[in-house]
C-alpha positions in Angstrom: 124.2 -46.0 -133.4 126.9 -45.6 -136.0 127.1 -42.8 -138.5 125.9 -44.9 -141.4 122.7 -45.9 -139.5 122.3 -42.2 -138.4 122.5 -41.3 -142.1 120.0 -44.0 -143.0 117.6 -42.7 -140.4 118.0 -39.1 -141.5 117.4 -40.1 -145.2 114.3 -42.1 -144.2 113.0 -39.3 -142.0 113.2 -37.1 -145.2 111.3 -39.7 -147.2 114.3 -40.8 -149.2 114.0 -44.5 -150.1 117.8 -44.7 -150.0 117.5 -44.6 -146.2 115.9 -48.0 -146.0 118.4 -49.4 -148.5 121.3 -48.0 -146.5 119.9 -49.4 -143.3 119.6 -52.9 -145.0 123.2 -52.6 -146.3 124.5 -51.7 -142.9 122.6 -54.6 -141.3 123.9 -57.1 -143.8 127.5 -55.8 -143.5 127.3 -55.9 -139.7 126.1 -59.5 -139.8 128.9 -60.5 -142.2 131.6 -58.8 -140.1 130.3 -60.6 -137.0 130.4 -63.9 -138.9 134.0 -63.2 -140.0 135.0 -62.3 -136.4 133.4 -65.5 -135.1 135.3 -67.6 -137.7 138.6 -65.9 -136.8 138.0 -66.7 -133.1 137.2 -70.3 -134.0 140.4 -70.6 -136.1 142.4 -68.9 -133.3 141.1 -71.3 -130.7 141.9 -74.3 -133.0 145.4 -73.1 -133.6 145.9 -72.6 -129.8 144.6 -76.2 -129.2 146.8 -77.6 -132.0 149.9 -75.8 -130.7 149.4 -77.1 -127.2 148.7 -80.6 -128.6 151.8 -80.7 -130.8 153.9 -79.3 -127.9 152.8 -82.3 -125.8 153.7 -84.7 -128.7 157.1 -83.0 -129.1 157.8 -83.5 -125.4 157.0 -87.2 -125.7 159.1 -87.6 -128.8 162.0 -85.7 -127.2 161.7 -87.9 -124.0 161.9 -91.0 -126.1 165.2 -89.9 -127.5 166.7 -89.5 -124.0 168.3 -92.1 -121.8 167.2 -92.5 -118.2 170.0 -90.2 -117.0 168.7 -87.4 -119.4 171.6 -87.8 -121.9 170.8 -88.0 -125.6 170.3 -91.4 -127.3 173.2 -92.0 -129.7 172.6 -92.2 -133.5 173.4 -95.9 -133.5 170.8 -96.6 -130.8 168.2 -94.7 -132.8 169.2 -96.8 -135.9 168.5 -99.9 -133.8 165.1 -98.6 -132.7 164.1 -98.0 -136.3 164.9 -101.6 -137.4 
């Protein structure tokens, strides 16, 4: 039990109504922090997926600008591809 909840219990034990209010505040705050942490994890997972996905796309694009022997496609060849 955290110090805020210990304080809330001590206040409630001494018949202070503030104890219950502090307990409610701690509960709401804890719930909100957990929600923020879950959303951060979700965003992090999405960024990891996007990074991996775009890396694969980049590899495909880079491969399309290489000749069979691995040498770079010339600018004139690229211009012909675009037409």
